[in-house]
Each structure stands twice: as structure tokens, then as C-alpha cells.
C-alpha positions as CSV (number, residue, x, y, z in Angstrom):
1,M,-121.8,41.6,-34.7
2,D,-120.2,38.1,-35.0
3,R,-118.1,37.0,-32.1
4,S,-115.0,35.0,-32.7
5,P,-114.6,31.5,-31.0
6,I,-111.8,33.0,-28.8
7,D,-114.3,35.5,-27.2
8,E,-116.5,32.6,-26.1
9,L,-113.7,30.8,-24.2
10,S,-113.4,31.3,-20.5
11,L,-110.1,31.2,-18.5
12,G,-111.1,27.8,-17.2
13,D,-111.7,26.4,-20.7
14,I,-108.4,27.7,-21.9
15,L,-106.5,26.2,-19.0
16,E,-108.3,22.9,-19.1
17,E,-107.5,22.6,-22.8
18,S,-103.8,23.1,-22.0
19,D,-104.0,20.4,-19.3
20,A,-105.8,18.0,-21.7
21,R,-103.0,18.1,-24.3
22,E,-100.8,15.1,-24.3
23,V,-97.8,14.7,-26.5
24,K,-98.0,11.5,-28.5
25,R,-95.4,10.1,-30.9
26,R,-96.3,10.5,-34.5
27,P,-95.9,7.6,-36.8
28,P,-92.8,7.8,-38.9
29,N,-94.7,8.1,-42.2
30,A,-97.3,10.6,-41.0
31,R,-97.6,14.0,-42.7
32,P,-97.0,17.1,-40.4
33,R,-100.3,18.6,-39.1
34,R,-101.1,22.0,-40.4
35,E,-102.9,24.5,-38.2
36,S,-104.3,27.6,-39.8
37,R,-102.3,30.8,-39.2
38,M,-105.3,32.5,-37.7
39,R,-105.8,29.8,-35.2
40,Q,-102.2,29.9,-34.2
41,L,-102.4,33.7,-33.7
42,L,-105.6,33.5,-31.6
43,R,-104.4,30.8,-29.2
44,P,-104.1,32.4,-25.7
45,E,-101.8,29.7,-24.3
46,P,-98.6,31.4,-25.5
47,M,-99.6,34.5,-23.5
48,F,-99.9,32.4,-20.3
49,W,-96.5,30.8,-20.9
50,G,-95.0,34.3,-21.6
51,L,-96.3,35.5,-18.3
52,F,-94.9,32.5,-16.5
53,S,-91.5,33.0,-18.2
54,A,-91.4,36.7,-17.5
55,G,-92.3,36.0,-13.9
56,G,-89.5,33.6,-13.5
57,F,-87.1,36.1,-15.0
58,V,-88.2,38.8,-12.6
59,A,-88.1,36.5,-9.6
60,A,-84.7,35.1,-10.4
61,L,-82.9,38.3,-11.5
62,L,-84.6,41.6,-10.8
63,L,-86.1,40.9,-7.4
64,P,-82.8,39.8,-5.8
65,I,-81.1,42.9,-7.3
66,T,-83.7,45.2,-5.9
67,V,-83.6,43.5,-2.5
68,G,-79.8,43.7,-2.5
69,I,-79.8,47.4,-3.3
70,L,-82.7,48.5,-1.1
71,G,-82.5,45.9,1.7
72,I,-78.8,45.0,2.1
73,A,-76.7,47.9,0.7
74,F,-78.8,50.6,2.4
75,A,-79.0,48.7,5.7
76,A,-75.2,48.0,5.7
77,G,-74.5,51.7,5.2
78,W,-73.1,51.4,1.8
79,L,-75.5,54.1,0.5
80,P,-75.8,57.6,2.0
81,V,-78.7,58.1,4.4
82,E,-80.3,60.7,2.2
83,A,-80.3,58.3,-0.8
84,L,-83.6,56.8,0.3
85,S,-85.2,59.7,2.1
86,Y,-89.0,59.8,1.9
87,E,-89.0,62.7,-0.6
88,R,-86.5,61.1,-3.0
89,V,-88.4,57.7,-2.9
90,V,-91.7,59.4,-3.6
91,D,-90.2,61.4,-6.4
92,L,-88.7,58.2,-7.9
93,V,-92.0,56.2,-7.6
94,R,-93.9,59.0,-9.3
95,H,-91.9,58.5,-12.4
96,P,-93.8,56.4,-15.0
97,L,-90.9,54.1,-15.7
98,A,-90.4,53.4,-12.0
99,K,-94.1,52.6,-11.7
100,L,-93.8,50.2,-14.6
101,Y,-90.8,48.6,-13.1
102,L,-92.5,48.2,-9.7
103,L,-95.6,46.9,-11.3
104,A,-93.6,44.2,-13.2
105,L,-91.6,43.5,-10.0
106,V,-94.9,42.7,-8.1
107,S,-97.2,41.3,-10.7
108,L,-95.1,39.0,-12.9
109,P,-93.9,36.8,-10.1
110,L,-97.5,36.4,-9.1
111,F,-98.2,34.8,-12.5
112,H,-95.1,32.6,-12.1
113,W,-96.4,31.5,-8.7
114,A,-99.9,30.8,-10.1
115,H,-98.6,28.4,-12.7
116,R,-96.2,26.7,-10.3
117,F,-98.9,26.3,-7.6
118,R,-101.4,25.0,-10.1
119,Y,-98.8,22.4,-11.3
120,I,-98.1,21.3,-7.8
121,V,-101.8,20.8,-6.9
122,H,-102.5,18.8,-10.1
123,H,-99.3,16.8,-10.7
124,Q,-97.7,16.4,-7.3
125,L,-100.6,16.4,-4.9
126,G,-102.8,14.5,-7.4
127,V,-105.9,16.7,-7.1
128,H,-107.5,16.2,-10.5
129,G,-111.2,16.7,-9.8
130,L,-111.0,20.5,-9.2
131,R,-108.9,21.4,-12.2
132,R,-110.9,24.4,-13.3
133,L,-111.5,25.7,-9.8
134,V,-107.8,25.5,-9.0
135,A,-106.8,27.2,-12.3
136,V,-109.3,30.0,-11.8
137,A,-108.3,30.5,-8.1
138,C,-104.6,30.6,-9.0
139,Y,-104.7,32.9,-12.0
140,G,-107.5,34.9,-10.5
141,T,-105.3,35.6,-7.4
142,A,-102.5,36.6,-9.7
143,I,-104.8,38.9,-11.7
144,A,-106.2,40.4,-8.5
145,G,-102.8,41.0,-7.1
146,A,-101.6,42.7,-10.3
147,A,-104.7,44.9,-10.4
148,L,-104.2,45.9,-6.8
149,A,-100.5,46.7,-7.4
150,A,-101.5,48.8,-10.4
151,L,-104.2,50.6,-8.4
152,V,-101.8,51.4,-5.6
153,L,-99.0,52.5,-8.0
154,F,-101.1,54.6,-10.2
155,R,-102.7,56.4,-7.3
156,I,-99.3,57.7,-6.1
């Protein structure tokens, strides 16, 4: 069975390739570059940018709303005491959509953090020699955190 070139790339190769790209001005008379449609579809970089973007959305909008409802409104007494009783919360968390929401609430900000932290290490702290190690450590931590969150949620 033939393996596609995308199967042979490791996470470090993918991330190193994205760091190596540099935007250069094209000469005014140059023809636009054409990339094959298949190569465009098989590039994993848009997936990482999508996870980064979704993590930013969750961290900026959904996480504060959830903290506001569960942490502030309940503690201030704006919600009835039985609204967050153990039985009601367990019943809520057992619902598949609630599990999906909680998984997104935990895992997507981890991917946002991974990209931001990797950027800080490389561009602001100037650590360029350990590029692959830092990328694998950051994204590996995000993947491990998401897997742990999924394990905990789907065992409930």
C-alpha cells in the first residue's frame, strides 16, 4: 500500500516548515504561483491555525460566560441553591452535548496556549535552537490535556 507524503511527516516537521516560511515580496511582473489542489487540501497547517483560532474564541467568549454563571452568579446567590446540586450537575454532565461543550471548553484553550507559548519562546525569548523540541512539547502538552479531558468526561 502506497503511503502519501503527508503520512510520513511528523508534527515537528510540519511545525518547523511553518516556522521556515518567510513572506517575500514578489516582483511586479511575476506570474502567480500555482499549487496543486491536492497539495492544498493535504496541508495540515490550516488545521493548527483553526485550533488556535477556536481556542482563542473559547478563551475570550465561552470561558468567561461559564465562569460568570457558575462562579459569580451562583456564589452571589442569583441562582437558586438547588440549581447546582450534585444530582443536577451530574445529570447535566452526562448529556452528550454538555460533554462536548466541556471538552471544547478545556481542550481548545490548551491549543491556543500551545501556539502562543511556542511563539513567545521563539520570537520573544529568542530560543531558536530547540525549535522542534519546543513545538513537540507545547503541542504534545495540549494533545495530552485534551486526551485527559476526553477520558475524564467520557468516563462520567
